[in-house]
C-alpha positions in Angstrom: -62.6 244.8 151.7 -66.1 246.0 151.8 -68.8 243.6 150.3 -70.5 244.2 147.2 -73.7 245.0 146.7 -76.1 242.2 147.1 -77.4 240.6 143.8 -81.2 239.6 144.2 -81.7 235.9 144.1 -84.1 235.1 140.9 -87.7 234.1 141.6 -88.2 230.2 142.7 -84.5 229.9 143.7 -83.4 229.2 147.3 -80.1 230.3 148.9 -76.9 228.8 148.9 -77.4 227.0 152.2 -79.5 223.4 151.1 -78.3 223.4 147.5 -76.4 220.5 148.0 -79.2 218.3 149.2 -81.6 219.5 146.3 -82.3 217.0 143.9 -81.5 217.1 140.1 -84.3 218.0 138.1 -84.5 217.6 134.1 -83.1 220.3 132.4 -85.9 223.2 131.2 -83.8 224.8 128.1 -84.7 228.4 127.5 -83.1 231.8 126.4 -82.2 233.8 129.2 -82.7 237.8 129.1 -80.5 240.2 131.4 -82.8 242.0 133.1 -80.7 245.6 133.3 -81.4 247.8 136.3 -81.4 251.2 133.9 -84.4 250.1 131.9 -88.0 249.1 132.8 -88.7 245.7 132.4 -91.8 243.4 133.5 -89.5 241.3 135.4 -88.9 243.9 138.0 -91.9 243.8 138.7 -91.7 240.0 140.3 -91.0 239.9 143.6 -88.9 237.1 145.2 -91.5 235.6 147.4 -94.6 236.2 145.9 -94.6 232.9 144.4 -93.4 229.7 145.9 -93.7 226.3 144.0 -94.2 222.8 145.8 -90.6 221.7 146.0 -91.8 218.0 146.5 -94.2 218.1 143.8 -91.4 219.5 141.4 -89.2 216.8 142.6 -91.5 214.3 141.8 -92.8 215.2 138.5 -89.3 216.4 137.2 -86.7 214.4 139.2 -84.0 213.2 137.3 -82.4 209.8 138.0 -79.0 209.1 136.7 -79.4 205.6 134.8 -77.3 202.6 136.1 -74.2 202.1 134.3 -75.6 198.4 133.2 -78.6 200.1 131.3 -76.4 202.7 130.0 -74.5 200.1 128.1 -77.3 198.2 127.2 -78.7 201.1 125.9 -75.7 202.1 123.9 -74.9 198.5 122.9 -78.6 198.2 121.6 -78.3 201.9 119.7 -75.5 200.5 117.8 -76.9 197.2 117.0 -78.9 198.3 114.0 -75.8 200.1 112.3 -74.1 196.7 112.5 -76.6 194.1 112.5 -79.3 195.4 109.9 -78.1 195.8 106.1 -79.5 199.4 104.9 -80.7 199.6 101.5 -82.8 202.6 101.3 -82.2 206.0 102.4 -81.1 206.5 106.0 -83.5 209.5 106.6 -86.3 207.9 104.6 -86.1 204.7 106.2 -86.2 206.7 109.5 -89.3 208.5 108.6 -91.3 205.4 107.1 -90.5 203.6 110.4 -91.8 206.5 112.4 -94.7 206.6 110.4 -95.7 203.1 110.6 -95.3 203.1 114.3 -97.7 206.3 114.5 -100.2 204.9 112.5 -99.9 201.3 114.0 -100.4 199.7 110.9 -98.2 196.6 109.8 -97.1 194.9 106.8 -99.8 192.4 106.9 -102.4 194.7 106.5 -101.1 196.6 103.6 -100.3 193.7 101.7 -103.9 192.2 102.2 -105.6 195.6 101.3 -103.5 195.7 98.2 -104.5 192.2 97.4 -107.9 192.1 98.0 -108.7 195.9 97.0 -110.1 196.9 100.5 -110.3 200.6 100.3 -111.3 200.9 104.0 -108.2 199.2 105.2 -105.8 201.8 104.8 -106.3 205.5 105.7 -105.8 207.9 102.6 -103.2 209.7 104.8 -101.1 206.6 105.0 -101.5 206.0 101.1 -100.4 209.2 100.2 -97.3 209.2 102.1 -96.1 205.6 101.0 -96.4 207.5 97.3 -94.1 210.1 98.3 -91.8 207.7 100.1 -92.0 205.5 97.1 -88.2 203.5 96.8 -86.3 204.9 93.4 -85.8 202.7 90.6 -82.2 201.5 92.0 -83.8 200.8 95.9 -86.7 198.9 94.3 -84.2 196.7 92.5 -82.2 196.0 95.3 -84.9 195.1 97.5 -86.3 192.6 94.7 -83.1 191.4 94.4 -82.2 190.6 97.9 -82.4 187.0 99.1 -81.2 186.8 102.5 -83.0 186.4 105.7 -85.4 189.2 106.4 -84.3 189.8 110.0 -81.3 191.5 108.4 -83.5 194.2 107.3 -84.6 197.2 109.1 -88.3 197.9 109.6 -88.9 200.1 106.6 -86.7 197.8 104.5 -88.9 194.8 105.3 -92.0 196.8 104.8 -91.0 197.8 101.5 -89.5 194.2 100.4 -93.2 193.2 101.2 -94.6 195.5 98.8 -92.3 195.4 95.8 -92.9 191.7 96.1 -96.6 192.6 94.8 -96.9 193.2 91.5 -97.8 197.0 90.5 -97.6 197.8 94.5 -97.7 201.4 94.0 -100.2 201.3 91.1 -102.3 199.7 93.1 -102.0 202.2 95.9 -102.9 204.9 93.7 -106.2 203.1 92.5 -107.1 202.7 96.0 -106.5 206.1 96.7 -108.8 207.2 93.7 -111.0 204.7 95.1 -111.2 206.1 98.7 -111.4 209.5 97.9 -113.6 210.2 94.5 -117.0 210.4 96.6 -115.9 213.0 98.7 -114.1 215.0 95.8 -117.1 214.9 93.6 -119.5 215.8 96.4 -116.9 219.1 97.0 -116.9 220.3 93.5 -120.8 219.9 92.8 -121.0 221.9 95.9 -119.2 224.6 94.7 -120.5 224.6 91.0 -123.9 225.0 93.0 -122.9 227.8 94.4 -121.6 229.2 91.4 -124.8 228.7 89.7 -127.1 230.1 92.5 -125.0 233.1 92.5 -125.1 233.8 88.7 -128.8 233.9 89.2 -128.9 236.0 92.0 -126.7 238.7 90.7 -128.8 238.7 87.1 -131.9 238.7 88.6 -131.7 241.2 91.5 -133.9 243.9 91.4 -131.9 246.0 94.0 -128.7 245.4 92.7 -130.2 247.0 89.2 -131.4 249.9 90.8 -128.4 250.5 92.4 -126.4 250.3 89.4 -129.0 252.6 87.5 -128.4 255.1 90.5 -124.7 255.2 90.0 -124.7 255.5 86.3 -127.1 258.5 86.0 -125.2 260.2 89.0 -122.0 259.5 86.8 -123.4 260.7 83.9 -124.2 264.1 85.5 -121.4 264.6 87.1 -119.5 263.7 83.8 -121.9 265.8 82.1 -120.2 268.2 79.4 -117.1 265.6 79.4 -115.8 262.8 77.2 -116.5 260.6 80.1 -120.4 261.7 80.3 -123.0 260.3 78.1 -122.1 256.5 79.7 -124.7 253.5 78.8 -122.6 251.0 80.9 -119.4 250.8 83.3 -117.6 248.0 84.4 -118.6 247.0 88.2 -115.0 247.5 89.0 -116.4 251.6 89.7 -118.6 250.5 92.8 -115.4 250.3 94.5 -114.5 253.8 93.9 -117.6 255.4 95.0 -116.1 255.9 98.5 -113.1 257.9 96.9 -115.1 260.6 96.0 -115.8 263.0 98.7 -118.2 265.6 99.3 -117.9 269.3 100.1 -118.3 268.6 103.6 -115.2 266.1 103.7 -117.7 263.2 104.9 -120.2 262.2 102.6 -118.9 260.0 99.7 -120.5 259.8 96.3 -121.8 256.2 98.3 -123.2 258.0 100.5 -125.5 259.7 98.2 -126.2 257.1 96.1 -127.3 255.2 99.3 -129.7 258.0 100.3 -131.1 258.4 97.1 -132.0 254.8 96.5 -133.4 254.8 100.4 -135.5 257.7 99.2 -137.1 255.9 96.4 -137.5 252.4 97.9 -139.0 254.0 100.8 -141.8 255.7 98.9 -142.3 252.5 96.9 -142.4 250.4 100.4 -144.6 252.7 101.4 -147.4 252.1 98.7 -147.2 248.5 99.8 -148.6 249.3 103.1 -150.7 251.4 105.2 -148.5 253.7 107.0 -148.4 257.4 107.7 -147.0 259.2 104.8 -143.9 261.2 106.8 -140.4 261.7 105.1 -138.5 259.9 108.1 -141.2 256.9 107.5 -139.8 256.5 103.9 -136.0 256.5 104.9 -136.7 254.2 107.4 -138.5 251.7 104.9 -136.0 252.5 102.4 -133.0 251.6 104.5 -134.5 248.5 105.6 -134.5 247.4 101.3 -131.5 248.7 100.6 -129.8 247.0 103.9 -130.9 243.4 102.9 -128.9 243.7 99.3 -125.9 241.8 101.2 -128.3 239.1 102.3 -130.0 238.6 98.8 -126.5 238.2 97.2 -125.4 235.6 99.8 -124.2 233.0 97.3 -121.9 235.8 95.5 -120.3 236.5 98.7 -120.0 232.5 98.8 -118.8 232.3 94.9 -116.1 235.1 95.6 -114.4 232.4 98.1 -114.2 229.8 95.5 -110.4 229.1 94.8 -111.6 228.8 90.9 -108.0 227.4 89.5 -108.1 224.7 92.6 -111.8 223.7 91.6 -110.6 223.3 87.7 -107.5 221.8 88.7 -109.4 219.2 90.9 -112.0 218.1 88.5 -109.2 217.7 85.6 -107.0 215.7 88.4 -110.1 213.2 88.7 -110.8 212.8 85.0 -107.1 211.9 84.4 -107.1 209.6 87.7 -110.3 208.0 86.0 -108.3 207.5 82.8 -105.5 206.4 84.4 -107.2 204.1 86.5 -109.1 202.1 83.8 -106.0 202.0 81.4 -104.4 200.3 84.5 -107.4 198.1 84.5 -107.2 197.1 81.0 -103.7 196.8 80.4 -101.5 195.8 83.6 -103.8 194.0 85.5 -105.3 192.3 82.5 -101.8 190.8 81.5 -101.1 189.7 84.9 -104.1 187.7 84.7 -104.4 187.8 88.4 -107.5 186.2 90.0 -107.9 188.7 92.8 -110.3 190.4 95.0 -108.5 193.6 94.0 -109.0 192.9 90.2 -112.8 192.6 91.1 -113.1 195.7 93.0 -111.0 197.5 90.6 -113.4 196.3 87.8 -116.5 197.2 89.5 -115.2 200.7 90.6 -114.0 201.6 87.2 -117.2 200.4 85.8 -119.8 202.5 88.3 -117.0 205.6 88.7 -116.7 206.2 84.8 -120.2 207.8 84.6 -120.0 209.8 87.5 -116.4 211.3 86.5 -118.5 212.3 83.1 -121.3 213.8 84.4 -118.8 216.0 86.5 -116.7 217.2 83.8 -120.1 218.0 81.7 -121.4 220.0 84.8 -117.9 222.0 84.7 -118.4 222.7 81.4 -122.3 224.1 81.9 -120.9 226.2 85.2 -118.1 228.0 83.3 -120.3 228.9 80.3 -122.8 230.1 83.0 -120.1 232.1 84.6 -118.6 233.7 81.4 -122.1 234.6 80.1 -122.8 236.4 83.6 -119.7 238.4 82.8 -120.7 239.0 79.4 -124.0 240.1 81.0 -122.2 243.2 82.9 -119.3 243.7 81.0 -120.1 242.6 77.3 -117.6 240.5 75.8 -115.3 239.5 78.6 -112.8 237.1 79.3 -113.2 233.7 80.6 -112.3 234.4 84.4 -114.1 237.7 84.1 -117.3 236.3 85.7 -115.5 234.8 88.6 -113.8 238.5 89.1 -117.3 240.0 89.3 -118.4 238.0 92.5 -115.1 239.2 94.2 -115.9 242.9 93.2 -119.5 242.5 94.4 -118.3 241.1 97.5 -115.8 243.9 98.2 -118.5 246.5 97.4 -121.3 244.7 99.7 -118.6 245.2 102.3 -118.6 248.8 101.6 -122.6 249.0 101.2 -123.2 247.9 104.7 -120.9 249.8 106.2 -122.9 253.0 104.8 -126.3 251.7 105.4 -124.8 251.8 109.3 -123.7 255.1 108.7 -126.9 256.3 107.5 -129.1 254.7 109.9 -127.0 256.4 112.8 -127.3 259.9 111.1 -131.1 259.1 110.5 -131.5 258.3 114.2 -129.1 261.4 115.4 -131.3 263.8 113.1 -134.6 262.1 114.3 -133.5 262.6 118.3 -132.3 266.3 117.4 -135.8 267.0 115.8 -137.7 265.4 118.4 -135.5 267.5 121.1 -136.0 270.7 119.1 -139.9 269.9 119.1 -140.3 269.2 122.7 -138.1 272.4 123.6 -140.5 274.4 121.0 -143.6 273.1 122.5 -142.5 274.0 126.2 -141.6 277.5 125.1 -144.6 278.2 123.1 -146.5 276.8 126.4 -144.7 279.1 128.7 -145.4 282.2 126.5 -149.3 281.4 126.1 -149.4 281.2 129.7 -147.7 284.7 130.3 -150.0 286.5 127.6 -153.3 285.0 128.8 -155.5 287.7 130.3 -156.8 287.4 133.7 -159.9 285.3 134.4 -163.2 287.2 134.3 -164.7 288.2 137.3 -168.1 288.6 138.7 -170.2 291.8 138.0 -171.6 291.8 141.0 -168.2 292.1 143.1 -167.4 295.3 141.1 -170.9 297.0 141.9 -170.4 296.6 145.9 -168.1 299.1 146.4 -170.5 301.6 144.9 -173.5 300.1 146.6 -171.5 300.2 150.0 -170.6 303.8 149.2 -174.0 304.7 148.4 -175.5 303.0 151.6 -174.1 306.2 154.0 -175.6 308.5 151.7 -178.8 307.3 151.5 -179.0 306.6 155.2 -178.4 310.4 155.9 -180.6 311.5 153.6 -183.3 309.7 155.0 -182.6 310.9 158.5 -182.8 314.6 157.1 -186.3 314.0 156.0 -187.6 312.4 159.1 -186.0 315.1 161.1 -187.8 317.8 158.8 -190.9 316.2 159.2 -190.6 316.2 163.2 -190.1 319.7 163.0 -193.2 320.7 160.7 -195.4 319.0 163.4 
């Protein structure tokens, strides 16, 4: 019976001989794909001998050693011990996740307990406190932990940890207070930075002379285009209109209304800039100066672009959350901790924190009101009696328009350079042509008049000589 076609060996595989002697390696789980011969695939380009790995190294790194029977039994028994030895109170999944977290953060029960009793906000990382609050035991689990009176060794790691916590009065209220104390400074700094950006952005947008010039150009251009229609005669427009300038194309199919507006502003700003410096009064120079001025608008409104990236709802929610946390912490101090009559480090730390932070949080809330009013007035400044969030929306609109403006400025600059190069080439060609024509039509250089007389003199000399000879001959005869 004829042998079938040879199946190519997969890259990295050895032949059948010696397979029994190969060391067993750890499994590598993957999803295999069939490299079908009737379809071109990248795998067809892999040659069998193009890559050879170091067999000794791979065996040393990934060699699989079967565990001894005793070890397997021991491991099996140890894995079965918790189920039979530990008393389970928590949900198994919650207990497992909490145990993993405690091992990962390398935190002990004593460290957490000391922080809750002494009020050391730097002892526990915020991540740990947040996770512990999320993994707080249910009311039923907390009751069972409190009522447990057996040996702690009968509980698993998670249960032992939570048992120590629930024995501390108001442990989870203390955690919330510690979390607030540890994050307040950073939260206030972040919010104040956002408020500062919004304030500067509002001032930039209101006071930008160039942006006002642009609005004027758009308004006048729009009224001219809408002349004779109900859309004409506008005295103002919503800034959303700026985003539509690129949608209106000219007869050439390339030049948009935004191109036109930019070119007109470039011309007027170029003339204005030329008055302030000693420069050649040429149209190209005006355009260059004007384009430089218009291109700076994006950098002048830098904070407007930053303000557009601020999550306004998130900022408002964060400030509101800080206000509620402050009230909750103060109530915890004045009620639960007061009734507890605990003379501990935590009580003193909490009391001092509430007194010092109350003013900071109140200042933050007042600043939020001021900035909110400022942003709204900015929206009203451009859109009349606008809604509460209109000012924030303006920042987004202007940011998007500035991206369009930057693109058009680059296109106008490229067109100007191309036009200048074309004009220079034409000028050079014209100058060369004029020089050639002048050379061809130029009269011959003047010659010395004496050179013209020489042939006549030369012709007359023989005649004079002959006449002289005749005269002499005649004289001789007469003698």
